[in-house]
Residue, then its C-alpha position, 0 to 999 in steps of 0.5 A: h510692667y514685665d516689658e518695662r523692667m525688661m527694657k531698663a535691664v536691657v538699656s543699663t547692659q547694652s548699647t541703643g542699637e542692640t536695645r531696640k533689637i531686643v525691644h522690637s523682637l520683645k514685642e513681636d514675641k508679645t504680639a505673638l503671645e498675645r495671638t496665641v492667648a487669643d487663639l486659646r481663649k477662641c479654643l476654649a470657648e469652642q471646647t466649652e460650647r462643645v462640652k455644652t452641647r455634649d451635656r445636652q446630648g446626654k441630658l437628651l440620651s438620658d431622658t430617652i433612656i429613661e423614657y425607654t425603660q419606662q416603656i419596657e416596663s409598661n410593656e413588660y406589665c401588658l405582656e405580664q396581664l396578657t399572659n394571665q388572661l391567656r391562662e385564664t382564656k385557655r382555661a375557660y376553653e378547657d372547661l368548655e372542651i369538658e363541658n362540649d365533651k359532656n353535652q356530646l354524650k348527652v346528644n349521642r344518648q339522646k340519638e340513641d334513645l331516639v333511634e330506640c322510639r323510632e323502633q318502638l314506634q314502627l313496632y306500635d304501628e305494626v301492632l296497630h295495623t294489625v289490630k285495625t285490620k283484625m277488628l275490620a276483619l271482625g267488624s264484618s260479623l258485628p251488627s250494624t251499630l257496632k260496625i259504626v262504633l268499630k269504624q270510629l275507632v278505626 
């Protein structure tokens, strides 16, 4: 509609040769504008596609961040649990060390008692040997029936 009005206005004011030049120039301008509009539409479509791609990438990035955040929270919980277990294990180890020390003291006392028992046993063996020797010496002067009884005792 614009071109027609323009042409009427041009025809009424100018000669036919000039009008043809103006019309031709306007048609060229129109074609150039149409190409520019087409280029702009193509550019807009490309930009729209880029925006959609960025939106998808943004969504993927957002999902990835959420997933990593959940993993971090899970790892923090696991770390807390492991820290608690480590504390409990440390306490149990310390309790075992205390118990071990007590048992070691008992063992050392028992060793000391064993040494004392061996010493006493050695003394008893020496006394028994002395008694046997004296009994045998005494036995040679006893009657034969007592000698038999004495040998059974020794």
